[in-house]
C-alpha positions in Angstrom: 0.4 -0.4 -0.3 1.2 3.5 -1.0 1.0 7.1 1.2 -1.1 9.7 -0.3 2.4 11.5 -0.9 3.7 8.2 -2.7 0.8 8.3 -5.0 1.0 11.7 -5.6 4.8 11.1 -7.2 3.5 8.2 -9.5 0.9 10.2 -10.8 3.3 13.0 -11.0 5.6 11.1 -13.1 2.7 9.3 -15.8 1.5 12.5 -16.6 4.9 14.4 -17.4 6.0 11.0 -19.3 2.1 11.0 -21.2 3.0 14.8 -22.4 6.5 13.8 -23.8 8.3 15.7 -20.7 11.7 13.4 -19.7 11.0 12.8 -16.3 13.3 14.0 -13.5 13.9 15.2 -9.8 13.6 18.1 -11.6 11.0 18.1 -13.3 8.6 16.3 -11.0 9.5 18.6 -8.2 8.5 21.8 -10.1 5.3 19.8 -11.0 4.5 19.2 -7.6 6.1 21.9 -5.6 8.2 20.3 -3.6 11.8 20.6 -3.0 13.9 18.2 -4.8 15.5 16.6 -1.5 11.7 15.0 -1.6 11.3 13.8 -4.8 14.7 11.8 -3.7 13.3 10.5 -1.0 10.2 9.2 -2.9 12.1 7.9 -5.4 14.0 5.7 -3.4 10.6 4.2 -1.6 9.1 3.8 -5.3 12.4 2.4 -6.0 12.7 -0.3 -3.6 8.8 -1.1 -4.1 9.5 -1.9 -8.2 7.3 0.9 -9.0 10.0 2.6 -11.2 13.4 2.1 -12.9 16.2 5.1 -12.6 19.8 5.2 -13.6 21.8 7.1 -10.6 20.6 10.3 -12.1 19.1 9.4 -15.2 15.9 9.2 -16.6 12.7 8.5 -14.0 10.7 5.0 -15.8 7.2 3.9 -14.4 7.4 0.2 -14.0 5.0 -2.2 -15.5 3.8 -2.1 -11.5 4.1 1.4 -11.2 1.8 2.6 -15.0 -0.6 0.1 -13.6 -0.7 1.6 -10.1 -0.4 5.3 -11.6 -3.2 4.5 -14.3 -5.8 3.2 -11.9 -4.6 6.5 -9.2 -5.8 9.1 -12.5 -9.0 7.2 -13.4 -10.1 7.9 -10.1 -9.3 11.4 -10.3 -10.7 12.2 -13.3 -13.9 10.2 -12.4 -13.8 12.5 -9.3 -13.1 15.3 -10.8 -15.8 15.0 -14.0 -18.6 14.3 -10.9 -17.7 17.7 -9.2 -17.8 19.4 -12.0 -20.6 18.1 -14.2 -23.1 16.7 -11.4 -22.4 18.9 -8.8 -21.2 21.9 -10.7 -17.9 22.8 -8.4 -15.9 25.1 -9.7 -12.9 23.8 -11.8 -10.5 25.4 -9.1 -12.0 24.0 -6.3 -12.9 20.3 -8.2 -9.3 20.0 -8.9 -7.8 19.9 -5.2 -11.0 18.5 -4.2 -10.3 14.9 -6.2 -6.3 15.0 -5.3 -7.2 14.7 -2.3 -9.9 12.0 -2.7 -8.9 10.1 -5.4 -6.5 9.1 -2.4 -9.0 7.4 0.3 -12.2 7.0 -2.1 -13.1 3.4 -1.8 -13.0 1.1 -5.0 -16.6 0.2 -4.7 -18.1 3.9 -4.3 -15.8 5.0 -7.4 -17.5 2.1 -9.3 -20.7 3.9 -8.2 -19.7 7.3 -9.3 -18.2 5.9 -13.1 -21.7 3.3 -13.3 -23.8 7.2 -12.1 -22.3 9.3 -14.6 -21.9 7.0 -17.5 -26.0 5.9 -16.9 -26.3 9.9 -17.3 -25.3 9.4 -21.2 -28.0 8.2 -21.6 
């Protein structure tokens, strides 16, 4: 099980990689607005747990396990964000902040029900 903070790092790596950025400590630090030393500490833990690969001072890559977990986190984020903006009409900025918090604690059962609700809204 990953902490909220480690999930944020995985999510950041996935987003940066998907938009074509070379993922290094400096880029993650800027993206998450945290100190580079914090990034290094988190990356060491993620590497130990098998979520990322990184040569010393090299680029950061998600392993298959890391990519799978990051996709799961991003999917939860997108579902919650859509629910907050489309259904509850929460402002984009507030919805983004809330989705970042909710994605870490929401149960699989609840996220599934929200997703089903959103799908049924299209009909």
